[in-house]
C-alpha positions in Angstrom: 0.0 0.0 0.0 1.4 3.4 -1.0 1.3 6.3 1.5 -1.1 9.1 0.7 0.3 12.5 -0.1 -0.7 15.4 2.1 -2.7 17.0 -0.7 -4.7 13.8 -1.3 -5.4 13.4 2.4 -6.5 17.0 2.7 -8.9 16.6 -0.2 -10.3 13.4 1.4 -10.7 15.2 4.7 -12.6 18.0 3.0 -14.9 15.6 1.2 -15.6 13.7 4.4 -16.4 16.9 6.2 -18.8 18.0 3.4 -20.4 14.6 3.5 -20.8 14.7 7.3 -22.3 18.2 7.1 -24.9 16.9 4.7 -25.7 14.0 7.0 -26.0 16.4 10.0 -28.6 18.5 8.1 -30.8 15.4 7.7 -30.1 13.7 11.1 -30.1 16.9 13.2 -33.0 15.9 15.5 -35.3 13.0 16.0 -38.4 12.9 13.9 -41.2 14.0 16.2 -44.7 15.1 15.2 -46.7 15.8 18.3 -46.9 15.2 22.1 -49.8 13.2 23.5 -49.2 14.3 27.2 -46.2 15.3 29.3 -45.1 11.7 29.9 -45.0 10.3 26.4 -42.3 11.2 23.8 -44.5 11.0 20.7 -44.0 14.6 19.6 -41.6 17.4 20.0 -39.4 16.9 23.1 -40.1 19.3 26.0 -43.5 20.4 24.5 -46.5 20.8 26.8 -49.9 19.6 25.6 -50.8 18.2 22.2 -49.4 20.9 19.9 -48.6 19.7 16.4 -45.2 20.9 15.3 -43.8 19.8 12.0 -40.1 19.0 11.8 -37.8 21.1 9.6 -37.8 19.6 6.1 -35.1 22.0 4.8 -32.4 19.4 5.2 -34.5 16.9 3.2 -35.1 19.3 0.4 -31.4 20.4 0.2 -30.1 16.8 0.4 -29.2 14.7 -2.7 -32.2 12.5 -2.0 -34.9 14.8 -3.6 -33.2 15.4 -7.0 -32.3 11.7 -7.2 -36.0 10.7 -6.7 -37.2 13.3 -9.2 -34.6 12.2 -11.8 -35.4 8.5 -11.2 -39.2 9.2 -11.7 -38.7 11.2 -14.8 -36.4 8.5 -16.2 -39.1 5.8 -15.9 -41.8 8.1 -17.3 -39.5 8.5 -20.3 -39.0 4.7 -20.6 -42.8 4.2 -20.5 -43.2 6.9 -23.2 -40.7 5.1 -25.4 -42.4 1.7 -24.8 -45.8 3.3 -25.6 -44.7 4.8 -28.9 -42.6 1.8 -30.1 -44.1 -1.4 -28.7 -47.4 -3.2 -29.1 -48.6 -0.9 -31.9 -50.7 -3.6 -33.5 -53.0 -3.8 -30.5 -56.0 -1.5 -30.2 -56.0 1.1 -27.5 -57.6 -0.7 -24.5 -56.9 -2.5 -21.3 -55.0 -5.3 -22.9 -52.5 -2.9 -24.6 -52.2 -0.9 -21.4 -51.4 -4.1 -19.5 -48.8 -5.1 -22.1 -47.2 -1.7 -21.9 -47.1 -1.8 -18.1 -45.7 -5.3 -18.2 -43.0 -4.3 -20.7 -42.0 -1.3 -18.6 -41.9 -3.5 -15.4 -39.7 -6.0 -17.2 -37.3 -3.3 -18.3 -37.2 -1.9 -14.7 -36.6 -5.3 -13.1 -33.9 -6.1 -15.7 -32.1 -2.8 -15.0 -32.5 -3.1 -11.2 
């Protein structure tokens, strides 16, 4: 194993720091929605009564998760559109053709996954 240069180790440390900051945004606090009474920890900690307080979703929106899900969804809509315009054209529009299109898209999805 070759030793790492100081420049490489600095870059790795910076990347790990950025990664940890992203995780801290998501995992900053437990996910609580409301408090039933003073003795049960179902809601926001240290809250009195049954006030509903939503957690901060800013870390979720700023994380890499949301753009990934949007891209993944758009990708499979595009695959379905390609299948719709190129496959099973001899079938009339109806439930059988729709089922064949869904089955073909599902087959492509399971093959890729």
